[in-house]
All heavy atoms as TSV, in Angstrom:
chain	resi	resn	atom	element	x	y	z
A	1	MET	N	N	64.865	112.545	122.094
A	1	MET	CA	C	65.158	113.273	120.882
A	1	MET	C	C	64.159	114.429	120.775
A	1	MET	O	O	62.960	114.233	120.858
A	1	MET	CB	C	65.043	112.346	119.689
A	1	MET	CG	C	65.214	113.020	118.374
A	1	MET	SD	S	65.188	111.812	117.050
A	1	MET	CE	C	66.115	112.703	115.871
A	2	VAL	N	N	64.686	115.616	120.585
A	2	VAL	CA	C	63.834	116.799	120.453
A	2	VAL	C	C	63.522	117.022	118.979
A	2	VAL	O	O	64.381	116.895	118.121
A	2	VAL	CB	C	64.539	118.046	121.044
A	2	VAL	CG1	C	63.699	119.279	120.859
A	2	VAL	CG2	C	64.835	117.827	122.519
A	3	GLN	N	N	62.277	117.352	118.708
A	3	GLN	CA	C	61.874	117.569	117.321
A	3	GLN	C	C	62.368	118.928	116.804
A	3	GLN	O	O	62.758	119.791	117.574
A	3	GLN	CB	C	60.365	117.453	117.193
A	3	GLN	CG	C	59.577	118.275	118.183
A	3	GLN	CD	C	58.088	118.014	118.058
A	3	GLN	OE1	O	57.522	118.240	117.007
A	3	GLN	NE2	N	57.479	117.540	119.114
A	4	ASP	N	N	62.377	119.078	115.490
A	4	ASP	CA	C	62.746	120.345	114.874
A	4	ASP	C	C	61.668	121.376	115.193
A	4	ASP	O	O	60.478	121.093	115.102
A	4	ASP	CB	C	62.880	120.196	113.354
A	4	ASP	CG	C	64.076	119.341	112.961
A	4	ASP	OD1	O	65.044	119.285	113.732
A	4	ASP	OD2	O	64.021	118.727	111.884
A	5	LEU	N	N	62.097	122.573	115.579
A	5	LEU	CA	C	61.163	123.638	115.954
A	5	LEU	C	C	61.346	124.853	115.059
A	5	LEU	O	O	62.460	125.149	114.632
A	5	LEU	CB	C	61.403	124.049	117.409
A	5	LEU	CG	C	61.323	122.948	118.454
A	5	LEU	CD1	C	61.761	123.471	119.809
A	5	LEU	CD2	C	59.915	122.396	118.519
A	6	SER	N	N	60.263	125.545	114.837
A	6	SER	CA	C	60.348	126.802	114.086
A	6	SER	C	C	60.897	127.887	115.009
A	6	SER	O	O	60.903	127.740	116.242
A	6	SER	CB	C	58.957	127.209	113.588
A	6	SER	OG	O	58.140	127.592	114.696
A	7	ASP	N	N	61.346	128.979	114.435
A	7	ASP	CA	C	61.827	130.103	115.242
A	7	ASP	C	C	60.731	130.598	116.182
A	7	ASP	O	O	60.989	130.940	117.335
A	7	ASP	CB	C	62.307	131.247	114.346
A	7	ASP	CG	C	63.610	130.926	113.626
A	7	ASP	OD1	O	64.295	129.955	114.017
A	7	ASP	OD2	O	63.947	131.652	112.665
A	8	ARG	N	N	59.512	130.618	115.713
A	8	ARG	CA	C	58.375	131.068	116.525
A	8	ARG	C	C	58.154	130.145	117.725
A	8	ARG	O	O	57.918	130.595	118.840
A	8	ARG	CB	C	57.113	131.145	115.654
A	8	ARG	CG	C	55.847	131.479	116.408
A	8	ARG	CD	C	55.909	132.909	116.971
A	8	ARG	NE	N	54.814	133.195	117.855
A	8	ARG	CZ	C	53.738	133.882	117.529
A	8	ARG	NH1	N	53.609	134.371	116.306
A	8	ARG	NH2	N	52.792	134.098	118.405
A	9	GLU	N	N	58.222	128.833	117.478
A	9	GLU	CA	C	58.039	127.874	118.575
A	9	GLU	C	C	59.140	128.036	119.628
A	9	GLU	O	O	58.862	127.984	120.837
A	9	GLU	CB	C	58.028	126.445	118.034
A	9	GLU	CG	C	56.786	126.120	117.236
A	9	GLU	CD	C	56.897	124.804	116.489
A	9	GLU	OE1	O	57.976	124.498	115.938
A	9	GLU	OE2	O	55.880	124.086	116.463
A	10	ILE	N	N	60.354	128.250	119.186
A	10	ILE	CA	C	61.467	128.461	120.118
A	10	ILE	C	C	61.257	129.740	120.913
A	10	ILE	O	O	61.377	129.752	122.143
A	10	ILE	CB	C	62.812	128.500	119.360
A	10	ILE	CG1	C	63.107	127.125	118.758
A	10	ILE	CG2	C	63.943	128.945	120.301
A	10	ILE	CD1	C	64.251	127.114	117.770
A	11	THR	N	N	60.904	130.809	120.239
A	11	THR	CA	C	60.653	132.089	120.907
A	11	THR	C	C	59.527	131.974	121.926
A	11	THR	O	O	59.648	132.462	123.062
A	11	THR	CB	C	60.322	133.179	119.870
A	11	THR	OG1	O	61.426	133.310	118.972
A	11	THR	CG2	C	60.041	134.514	120.526
A	12	ASP	N	N	58.450	131.324	121.551
A	12	ASP	CA	C	57.315	131.147	122.460
A	12	ASP	C	C	57.707	130.328	123.680
A	12	ASP	O	O	57.313	130.634	124.806
A	12	ASP	CB	C	56.128	130.487	121.747
A	12	ASP	CG	C	55.459	131.407	120.741
A	12	ASP	OD1	O	55.743	132.624	120.747
A	12	ASP	OD2	O	54.648	130.895	119.941
A	13	TYR	N	N	58.492	129.271	123.474
A	13	TYR	CA	C	58.910	128.434	124.591
A	13	TYR	C	C	59.843	129.203	125.531
A	13	TYR	O	O	59.676	129.171	126.747
A	13	TYR	CB	C	59.572	127.150	124.097
A	13	TYR	CG	C	60.039	126.270	125.232
A	13	TYR	CD1	C	59.130	125.764	126.156
A	13	TYR	CD2	C	61.375	125.953	125.392
A	13	TYR	CE1	C	59.553	124.969	127.210
A	13	TYR	CE2	C	61.800	125.159	126.442
A	13	TYR	CZ	C	60.884	124.674	127.340
A	13	TYR	OH	O	61.305	123.893	128.394
A	14	VAL	N	N	60.800	129.912	124.978
A	14	VAL	CA	C	61.721	130.706	125.809
A	14	VAL	C	C	60.947	131.750	126.604
A	14	VAL	O	O	61.251	132.010	127.773
A	14	VAL	CB	C	62.826	131.357	124.943
A	14	VAL	CG1	C	63.648	132.347	125.751
A	14	VAL	CG2	C	63.731	130.279	124.348
A	15	ALA	N	N	59.911	132.323	126.010
A	15	ALA	CA	C	59.102	133.342	126.684
A	15	ALA	C	C	58.379	132.799	127.922
A	15	ALA	O	O	58.030	133.563	128.815
A	15	ALA	CB	C	58.093	133.939	125.709
A	16	THR	N	N	58.206	131.478	128.013
A	16	THR	CA	C	57.574	130.909	129.208
A	16	THR	C	C	58.494	130.986	130.421
A	16	THR	O	O	58.041	130.875	131.550
A	16	THR	CB	C	57.189	129.423	129.003
A	16	THR	OG1	O	58.385	128.621	128.941
A	16	THR	CG2	C	56.321	129.229	127.775
A	17	GLY	N	N	59.790	131.161	130.181
A	17	GLY	CA	C	60.767	131.208	131.266
A	17	GLY	C	C	61.240	129.834	131.713
A	17	GLY	O	O	62.226	129.715	132.431
A	18	GLU	N	N	60.559	128.790	131.296
A	18	GLU	CA	C	60.918	127.438	131.730
A	18	GLU	C	C	62.344	127.023	131.383
A	18	GLU	O	O	63.027	126.415	132.214
A	18	GLU	CB	C	59.931	126.421	131.168
A	18	GLU	CG	C	60.206	125.013	131.670
A	18	GLU	CD	C	59.175	124.017	131.199
A	18	GLU	OE1	O	58.092	123.972	131.807
A	18	GLU	OE2	O	59.455	123.291	130.238
A	19	PRO	N	N	62.849	127.329	130.195
A	19	PRO	CA	C	64.177	126.811	129.847
A	19	PRO	C	C	65.342	127.544	130.527
A	19	PRO	O	O	66.474	127.109	130.419
A	19	PRO	CB	C	64.244	127.000	128.332
A	19	PRO	CG	C	63.342	128.133	128.049
A	19	PRO	CD	C	62.226	128.008	129.060
A	20	LEU	N	N	65.075	128.598	131.240
A	20	LEU	CA	C	66.151	129.415	131.788
A	20	LEU	C	C	66.900	128.750	132.937
A	20	LEU	O	O	68.023	129.138	133.242
A	20	LEU	CB	C	65.605	130.778	132.218
A	20	LEU	CG	C	64.898	131.565	131.100
A	20	LEU	CD1	C	64.379	132.890	131.638
A	20	LEU	CD2	C	65.819	131.774	129.911
A	21	ASP	N	N	66.317	127.746	133.580
A	21	ASP	CA	C	67.012	127.072	134.678
A	21	ASP	C	C	67.212	125.579	134.404
A	21	ASP	O	O	67.301	124.769	135.302
A	21	ASP	CB	C	66.253	127.263	135.994
A	21	ASP	CG	C	64.898	126.581	136.020
A	21	ASP	OD1	O	64.418	126.151	134.954
A	21	ASP	OD2	O	64.318	126.458	137.111
A	22	LYS	N	N	67.304	125.217	133.126
A	22	LYS	CA	C	67.420	123.815	132.745
A	22	LYS	C	C	68.728	123.558	131.996
A	22	LYS	O	O	69.103	124.322	131.124
A	22	LYS	CB	C	66.276	123.405	131.811
A	22	LYS	CG	C	64.879	123.694	132.301
A	22	LYS	CD	C	64.468	122.706	133.354
A	22	LYS	CE	C	63.032	122.852	133.756
A	22	LYS	NZ	N	62.724	123.961	134.617
A	23	ALA	N	N	69.365	122.448	132.337
A	23	ALA	CA	C	70.495	121.981	131.532
A	23	ALA	C	C	69.921	121.538	130.192
A	23	ALA	O	O	68.963	120.786	130.146
A	23	ALA	CB	C	71.188	120.823	132.223
A	24	GLY	N	N	70.462	122.022	129.113
A	24	GLY	CA	C	69.934	121.683	127.803
A	24	GLY	C	C	68.757	122.538	127.392
A	24	GLY	O	O	68.219	122.391	126.314
A	25	ALA	N	N	68.300	123.417	128.281
A	25	ALA	CA	C	67.246	124.410	128.017
A	25	ALA	C	C	65.836	123.855	127.888
A	25	ALA	O	O	64.953	124.534	127.410
A	25	ALA	CB	C	67.595	125.270	126.806
A	26	TYR	N	N	65.614	122.616	128.290
A	26	TYR	CA	C	64.232	122.144	128.356
A	26	TYR	C	C	64.126	121.065	129.420
A	26	TYR	O	O	65.087	120.387	129.748
A	26	TYR	CB	C	63.727	121.617	127.008
A	26	TYR	CG	C	64.363	120.325	126.553
A	26	TYR	CD1	C	63.739	119.109	126.804
A	26	TYR	CD2	C	65.568	120.324	125.876
A	26	TYR	CE1	C	64.316	117.921	126.395
A	26	TYR	CE2	C	66.155	119.146	125.464
A	26	TYR	CZ	C	65.529	117.951	125.726
A	26	TYR	OH	O	66.097	116.777	125.327
A	27	GLY	N	N	62.954	120.955	129.995
A	27	GLY	CA	C	62.677	119.919	130.978
A	27	GLY	C	C	61.575	119.019	130.468
A	27	GLY	O	O	60.487	119.480	130.146
A	28	ILE	N	N	61.841	117.761	130.388
A	28	ILE	CA	C	60.867	116.825	129.834
A	28	ILE	C	C	59.643	116.681	130.725
A	28	ILE	O	O	58.590	116.249	130.294
A	28	ILE	CB	C	61.526	115.463	129.559
A	28	ILE	CG1	C	60.638	114.624	128.660
A	28	ILE	CG2	C	61.870	114.760	130.856
A	28	ILE	CD1	C	61.302	113.421	128.109
A	29	GLN	N	N	59.758	117.081	131.990
A	29	GLN	CA	C	58.631	116.962	132.901
A	29	GLN	C	C	57.771	118.219	132.942
A	29	GLN	O	O	56.781	118.264	133.648
A	29	GLN	CB	C	59.115	116.581	134.306
A	29	GLN	CG	C	59.913	117.640	135.002
A	29	GLN	CD	C	61.396	117.653	134.651
A	29	GLN	OE1	O	61.784	117.324	133.544
A	29	GLN	NE2	N	62.227	118.071	135.582
A	30	GLY	N	N	58.099	119.226	132.161
A	30	GLY	CA	C	57.307	120.453	132.129
A	30	GLY	C	C	56.747	120.713	130.747
A	30	GLY	O	O	56.420	119.792	129.993
A	31	LYS	N	N	56.656	121.984	130.394
A	31	LYS	CA	C	56.166	122.363	129.064
A	31	LYS	C	C	57.040	121.783	127.959
A	31	LYS	O	O	56.575	121.520	126.857
A	31	LYS	CB	C	56.110	123.882	128.947
A	31	LYS	CG	C	55.081	124.526	129.847
A	31	LYS	CD	C	55.168	126.044	129.749
A	31	LYS	CE	C	54.169	126.726	130.629
A	31	LYS	NZ	N	54.552	126.722	132.050
A	32	GLY	N	N	58.305	121.585	128.260
A	32	GLY	CA	C	59.235	121.022	127.284
A	32	GLY	C	C	58.884	119.612	126.857
A	32	GLY	O	O	59.388	119.120	125.849
A	33	ALA	N	N	58.010	118.931	127.597
A	33	ALA	CA	C	57.594	117.585	127.210
A	33	ALA	C	C	56.958	117.580	125.819
A	33	ALA	O	O	57.039	116.588	125.097
A	33	ALA	CB	C	56.609	117.018	128.232
A	34	LEU	N	N	56.356	118.691	125.447
A	34	LEU	CA	C	55.741	118.787	124.126
A	34	LEU	C	C	56.778	118.809	123.010
A	34	LEU	O	O	56.450	118.568	121.850
A	34	LEU	CB	C	54.874	120.047	124.040
A	34	LEU	CG	C	53.703	120.104	125.014
A	34	LEU	CD1	C	53.043	121.484	124.960
A	34	LEU	CD2	C	52.697	119.013	124.716
A	35	LEU	N	N	58.021	119.094	123.347
A	35	LEU	CA	C	59.085	119.188	122.355
A	35	LEU	C	C	59.781	117.854	122.107
A	35	LEU	O	O	60.546	117.721	121.167
A	35	LEU	CB	C	60.138	120.207	122.818
A	35	LEU	CG	C	59.624	121.572	123.271
A	35	LEU	CD1	C	60.770	122.411	123.791
A	35	LEU	CD2	C	58.884	122.275	122.156
A	36	VAL	N	N	59.542	116.874	122.955
A	36	VAL	CA	C	60.274	115.607	122.909
A	36	VAL	C	C	59.503	114.566	122.109
A	36	VAL	O	O	58.349	114.273	122.405
A	36	VAL	CB	C	60.533	115.093	124.350
A	36	VAL	CG1	C	61.252	113.754	124.319
A	36	VAL	CG2	C	61.328	116.131	125.132
A	37	GLU	N	N	60.159	114.039	121.092
A	37	GLU	CA	C	59.531	113.006	120.260
A	37	GLU	C	C	59.577	111.640	120.925
A	37	GLU	O	O	58.630	110.875	120.855
A	37	GLU	CB	C	60.235	112.908	118.905
A	37	GLU	CG	C	59.972	114.080	117.999
A	37	GLU	CD	C	60.650	113.923	116.648
A	37	GLU	OE1	O	61.481	112.999	116.469
A	37	GLU	OE2	O	60.353	114.728	115.760
A	38	ARG	N	N	60.715	111.312	121.544
A	38	ARG	CA	C	60.857	110.006	122.178
A	38	ARG	C	C	61.997	110.043	123.192
A	38	ARG	O	O	62.827	110.939	123.169
A	38	ARG	CB	C	61.110	108.917	121.150
A	38	ARG	CG	C	62.484	108.961	120.519
A	38	ARG	CD	C	62.665	107.781	119.547
A	38	ARG	NE	N	64.012	107.735	119.045
A	38	ARG	CZ	C	64.445	108.432	117.993
A	38	ARG	NH1	N	63.609	109.222	117.333
A	38	ARG	NH2	N	65.685	108.333	117.588
A	39	ILE	N	N	61.991	109.044	124.061
A	39	ILE	CA	C	63.048	108.859	125.051
A	39	ILE	C	C	63.678	107.504	124.783
A	39	ILE	O	O	62.963	106.520	124.589
A	39	ILE	CB	C	62.479	108.864	126.483
A	39	ILE	CG1	C	61.854	110.206	126.791
A	39	ILE	CG2	C	63.558	108.524	127.499
A	39	ILE	CD1	C	61.081	110.219	128.094
A	40	GLU	N	N	64.985	107.452	124.778
A	40	GLU	CA	C	65.684	106.177	124.662
A	40	GLU	C	C	66.268	105.865	126.022
A	40	GLU	O	O	67.104	106.598	126.522
A	40	GLU	CB	C	66.764	106.257	123.586
A	40	GLU	CG	C	66.194	106.457	122.196
A	40	GLU	CD	C	67.239	106.458	121.108
A	40	GLU	OE1	O	68.378	106.019	121.365
A	40	GLU	OE2	O	66.910	106.910	120.006
A	41	GLY	N	N	65.803	104.791	126.629
A	41	GLY	CA	C	66.275	104.420	127.954
A	41	GLY	C	C	65.221	104.708	129.000
A	41	GLY	O	O	64.048	104.894	128.708
A	42	CYS	N	N	65.670	104.768	130.229
A	42	CYS	CA	C	64.785	104.909	131.382
A	42	CYS	C	C	64.391	106.373	131.593
A	42	CYS	O	O	65.244	107.250	131.659
A	42	CYS	CB	C	65.523	104.383	132.614
A	42	CYS	SG	S	64.672	104.638	134.161
A	43	PHE	N	N	63.083	106.644	131.716
A	43	PHE	CA	C	62.594	107.998	131.943
A	43	PHE	C	C	63.246	108.613	133.180
A	43	PHE	O	O	63.646	109.768	133.179
A	43	PHE	CB	C	61.072	107.994	132.109
A	43	PHE	CG	C	60.496	109.346	132.430
A	43	PHE	CD1	C	60.283	110.275	131.431
A	43	PHE	CD2	C	60.180	109.695	133.736
A	43	PHE	CE1	C	59.756	111.526	131.719
A	43	PHE	CE2	C	59.652	110.930	134.035
A	43	PHE	CZ	C	59.445	111.854	133.027
A	44	SER	N	N	63.407	107.823	134.251
A	44	SER	CA	C	64.013	108.338	135.478
A	44	SER	C	C	65.460	108.767	135.263
A	44	SER	O	O	65.932	109.706	135.898
A	44	SER	CB	C	63.954	107.293	136.594
A	44	SER	OG	O	62.617	107.055	136.970
A	45	ASN	N	N	66.185	108.072	134.395
A	45	ASN	CA	C	67.557	108.485	134.076
A	45	ASN	C	C	67.573	109.833	133.378
A	45	ASN	O	O	68.435	110.659	133.623
A	45	ASN	CB	C	68.243	107.464	133.170
A	45	ASN	CG	C	68.893	106.346	133.925
A	45	ASN	OD1	O	68.967	106.360	135.147
A	45	ASN	ND2	N	69.348	105.353	133.201
A	46	VAL	N	N	66.624	110.021	132.498
A	46	VAL	CA	C	66.551	111.266	131.746
A	46	VAL	C	C	66.204	112.429	132.667
A	46	VAL	O	O	66.783	113.506	132.588
A	46	VAL	CB	C	65.516	111.157	130.595
A	46	VAL	CG1	C	65.319	112.495	129.908
A	46	VAL	CG2	C	65.943	110.090	129.599
A	47	VAL	N	N	65.256	112.220	133.559
A	47	VAL	CA	C	64.777	113.272	134.446
A	47	VAL	C	C	65.715	113.483	135.621
A	47	VAL	O	O	65.902	114.595	136.082
A	47	VAL	CB	C	63.348	112.950	134.948
A	47	VAL	CG1	C	62.895	113.940	135.989
A	47	VAL	CG2	C	62.394	112.937	133.778
A	48	GLY	N	N	66.307	112.431	136.121
A	48	GLY	CA	C	67.156	112.570	137.301
A	48	GLY	C	C	67.566	111.232	137.863
A	48	GLY	O	O	68.214	110.445	137.196
A	49	LEU	N	N	67.145	110.945	139.060
A	49	LEU	CA	C	67.528	109.734	139.765
A	49	LEU	C	C	66.896	108.498	139.119
A	49	LEU	O	O	65.677	108.428	138.980
A	49	LEU	CB	C	67.074	109.842	141.228
A	49	LEU	CG	C	67.458	108.721	142.165
A	49	LEU	CD1	C	68.971	108.635	142.314
A	49	LEU	CD2	C	66.822	108.931	143.524
A	50	PRO	N	N	67.718	107.516	138.733
A	50	PRO	CA	C	67.184	106.287	138.132
A	50	PRO	C	C	66.591	105.386	139.221
A	50	PRO	O	O	67.268	104.551	139.811
A	50	PRO	CB	C	68.412	105.652	137.475
A	50	PRO	CG	C	69.569	106.168	138.276
A	50	PRO	CD	C	69.168	107.542	138.745
A	51	LEU	N	N	65.309	105.568	139.509
A	51	LEU	CA	C	64.670	104.912	140.640
A	51	LEU	C	C	64.688	103.395	140.561
A	51	LEU	O	O	64.921	102.724	141.569
A	51	LEU	CB	C	63.233	105.415	140.788
A	51	LEU	CG	C	63.118	106.910	141.085
A	51	LEU	CD1	C	61.658	107.321	141.111
A	51	LEU	CD2	C	63.801	107.250	142.402
A	52	SER	N	N	64.435	102.826	139.393
A	52	SER	CA	C	64.421	101.367	139.298
A	52	SER	C	C	65.809	100.793	139.567
A	52	SER	O	O	65.942	99.769	140.239
A	52	SER	CB	C	63.891	100.907	137.938
A	52	SER	OG	O	64.686	101.409	136.899
A	53	LEU	N	N	66.844	101.437	139.076
A	53	LEU	CA	C	68.214	100.985	139.351
A	53	LEU	C	C	68.546	101.144	140.831
A	53	LEU	O	O	69.154	100.262	141.442
A	53	LEU	CB	C	69.211	101.757	138.492
A	53	LEU	CG	C	70.688	101.455	138.750
A	53	LEU	CD1	C	71.000	99.979	138.518
A	53	LEU	CD2	C	71.565	102.337	137.866
A	54	LEU	N	N	68.147	102.244	141.430
A	54	LEU	CA	C	68.390	102.466	142.855
A	54	LEU	C	C	67.728	101.372	143.690
A	54	LEU	O	O	68.345	100.819	144.612
A	54	LEU	CB	C	67.876	103.842	143.278
A	54	LEU	CG	C	67.978	104.146	144.771
A	54	LEU	CD1	C	69.424	104.128	145.231
A	54	LEU	CD2	C	67.326	105.492	145.073
A	55	LEU	N	N	66.487	101.035	143.379
A	55	LEU	CA	C	65.788	99.985	144.114
A	55	LEU	C	C	66.535	98.664	143.995
A	55	LEU	O	O	66.728	97.953	144.988
A	55	LEU	CB	C	64.349	99.836	143.614
A	55	LEU	CG	C	63.538	98.720	144.255
A	55	LEU	CD1	C	63.423	98.918	145.766
A	55	LEU	CD2	C	62.157	98.652	143.623
A	56	GLU	N	N	66.959	98.327	142.791
A	56	GLU	CA	C	67.714	97.086	142.576
A	56	GLU	C	C	68.994	97.081	143.413
A	56	GLU	O	O	69.316	96.089	144.070
A	56	GLU	CB	C	68.049	96.942	141.095
A	56	GLU	CG	C	68.839	95.705	140.752
A	56	GLU	CD	C	69.221	95.658	139.283
A	56	GLU	OE1	O	68.435	96.161	138.449
A	56	GLU	OE2	O	70.299	95.134	138.983
A	57	MET	N	N	69.705	98.193	143.426
A	57	MET	CA	C	70.953	98.283	144.198
A	57	MET	C	C	70.685	98.178	145.698
A	57	MET	O	O	71.445	97.516	146.427
A	57	MET	CB	C	71.676	99.579	143.863
A	57	MET	CG	C	72.192	99.632	142.437
A	57	MET	SD	S	72.850	101.240	141.971
A	57	MET	CE	C	74.372	101.253	142.911
A	58	LEU	N	N	69.621	98.797	146.177
A	58	LEU	CA	C	69.283	98.714	147.597
A	58	LEU	C	C	68.893	97.290	147.989
A	58	LEU	O	O	69.254	96.825	149.080
A	58	LEU	CB	C	68.153	99.690	147.934
A	58	LEU	CG	C	68.529	101.166	147.906
A	58	LEU	CD1	C	67.287	102.038	148.050
A	58	LEU	CD2	C	69.557	101.489	148.978
A	59	ARG	N	N	68.196	96.606	147.121
A	59	ARG	CA	C	67.843	95.196	147.394
A	59	ARG	C	C	69.094	94.338	147.502
A	59	ARG	O	O	69.213	93.497	148.396
A	59	ARG	CB	C	66.926	94.658	146.306
A	59	ARG	CG	C	65.512	95.146	146.396
A	59	ARG	CD	C	64.673	94.628	145.266
A	59	ARG	NE	N	63.279	95.006	145.416
A	59	ARG	CZ	C	62.424	95.078	144.425
A	59	ARG	NH1	N	62.807	94.792	143.182
A	59	ARG	NH2	N	61.179	95.448	144.643
A	60	GLU	N	N	70.030	94.536	146.582
A	60	GLU	CA	C	71.282	93.779	146.617
A	60	GLU	C	C	72.066	94.095	147.892
A	60	GLU	O	O	72.610	93.197	148.540
A	60	GLU	CB	C	72.137	94.087	145.383
A	60	GLU	CG	C	71.601	93.489	144.111
A	60	GLU	CD	C	72.445	93.863	142.900
A	60	GLU	OE1	O	73.638	94.227	143.062
A	60	GLU	OE2	O	71.887	93.818	141.783
A	61	PHE	N	N	72.117	95.352	148.257
A	61	PHE	CA	C	72.821	95.775	149.456
A	61	PHE	C	C	72.189	95.140	150.696
A	61	PHE	O	O	72.887	94.589	151.550
A	61	PHE	CB	C	72.804	97.297	149.570
A	61	PHE	CG	C	73.509	97.834	150.772
A	61	PHE	CD1	C	74.891	97.843	150.830
A	61	PHE	CD2	C	72.782	98.335	151.847
A	61	PHE	CE1	C	75.547	98.334	151.949
A	61	PHE	CE2	C	73.423	98.838	152.967
A	61	PHE	CZ	C	74.812	98.831	153.020
A	62	ALA	N	N	70.863	95.194	150.789
A	62	ALA	CA	C	70.153	94.617	151.929
A	62	ALA	C	C	70.350	93.110	152.016
A	62	ALA	O	O	70.491	92.562	153.109
A	62	ALA	CB	C	68.669	94.961	151.848
A	63	SER	N	N	70.379	92.437	150.865
A	63	SER	CA	C	70.527	90.990	150.881
A	63	SER	C	C	71.916	90.553	151.341
A	63	SER	O	O	72.102	89.439	151.818
A	63	SER	CB	C	70.217	90.385	149.510
A	63	SER	OG	O	71.225	90.725	148.579
A	64	SER	N	N	72.886	91.419	151.251
A	64	SER	CA	C	74.239	91.083	151.701
A	64	SER	C	C	74.339	91.005	153.219
A	64	SER	O	O	75.310	90.492	153.761
A	64	SER	CB	C	75.267	92.069	151.145
A	64	SER	OG	O	75.086	93.348	151.738
A	65	PHE	N	N	73.330	91.486	153.921
A	65	PHE	CA	C	73.314	91.445	155.387
A	65	PHE	C	C	72.490	90.291	155.936
A	65	PHE	O	O	72.358	90.131	157.130
A	65	PHE	CB	C	72.776	92.767	155.960
A	65	PHE	CG	C	73.719	93.907	155.762
A	65	PHE	CD1	C	73.545	94.813	154.718
A	65	PHE	CD2	C	74.818	94.067	156.601
A	65	PHE	CE1	C	74.411	95.864	154.526
A	65	PHE	CE2	C	75.700	95.118	156.421
A	65	PHE	CZ	C	75.509	96.008	155.381
A	66	ARG	N	N	71.899	89.505	155.086
A	66	ARG	CA	C	71.041	88.392	155.545
A	66	ARG	C	C	71.852	87.152	155.766
A	66	ARG	O	O	72.856	86.877	155.334
A	66	ARG	CB	C	69.952	88.114	154.511
A	66	ARG	CG	C	68.972	89.244	154.457
A	66	ARG	CD	C	67.852	88.930	153.494
A	66	ARG	NE	N	67.059	90.127	153.319
A	66	ARG	CZ	C	66.373	90.403	152.245
A	66	ARG	NH1	N	66.366	89.581	151.237
A	66	ARG	NH2	N	65.672	91.493	152.159
C-alpha cells in the first residue's frame, strides 16, 4: 500500500527518473521503498519471482523422480 503523497513529494520522486521504467511508477526495491507503508503477501511476489514458491515447486518436482 502506497501512502498519500503531496504534490511536491510526487514531483521530487518523478524528478529522480526512477518511476519512468516501472509498472505502477514505483519500485519497492529502490527509492520508491520510502513510499510504501506495507506489503501484503510475499515480498518476492511483489518484486518479481516468488522465490520461496519456486523452491517448493522444484523440491516437489525433484521428489517425483526418486
